[in-house]
C-alpha positions in Angstrom: 25.6 29.2 9.5 22.6 30.9 11.2 22.1 27.9 13.6 25.9 27.3 14.1 27.4 30.7 14.8 24.4 32.4 16.8 22.2 31.5 19.6 19.5 29.2 18.0 16.9 30.3 20.4 17.3 34.1 19.6 14.6 35.1 17.3 15.1 37.0 14.1 13.2 37.9 11.2 13.9 34.4 9.6 14.5 32.2 12.8 11.7 32.2 15.4 9.8 29.9 17.9 6.8 28.3 16.4 3.5 29.9 17.3 1.6 26.9 17.7 3.0 23.9 19.7 4.2 21.1 17.7 5.4 17.5 18.6 8.1 17.7 15.8 9.9 20.9 16.6 10.1 24.3 18.5 11.9 26.5 16.2 11.7 27.4 12.3 14.3 28.8 10.3 13.4 30.2 6.8 16.1 30.1 4.0 14.4 31.1 0.6 11.8 28.4 0.3 13.3 25.9 2.4 12.1 25.4 6.3 14.2 24.1 8.6 12.4 22.9 11.8 14.6 22.3 15.1 14.9 21.9 18.7 17.6 23.0 21.1 18.3 20.6 23.9 21.2 21.5 26.3 22.5 24.1 23.8 22.6 21.4 21.1 20.6 22.0 18.0 18.6 19.2 16.7 17.4 19.5 13.2 14.1 17.4 13.0 12.5 18.5 9.5 13.7 19.9 6.5 10.8 21.0 3.9 10.1 23.1 0.8 7.5 26.0 1.0 5.2 25.8 -2.1 2.6 28.6 -1.6 1.0 27.8 1.7 1.9 24.1 1.5 5.0 22.5 3.4 6.5 19.6 1.4 8.7 17.2 3.3 10.2 14.4 1.1 7.7 15.5 -1.7 4.5 14.9 0.5 2.3 17.5 2.0 3.2 17.9 5.7 1.3 19.5 8.6 3.1 20.3 11.8 
């Protein structure tokens, strides 16, 4: 809903632009322990990664992932 009904580039407490450039995504959305990484191209949201945050480790498909 956060990406569907609102401007996906507008930063909020749980939705923000990544602080360090990444080849994978431009924005992050936090939903509990889930992390959704996405780009906005011509007003269209492209979800590129969905991961699970465990402590300070990001897991994507059960494997440690570094943006």
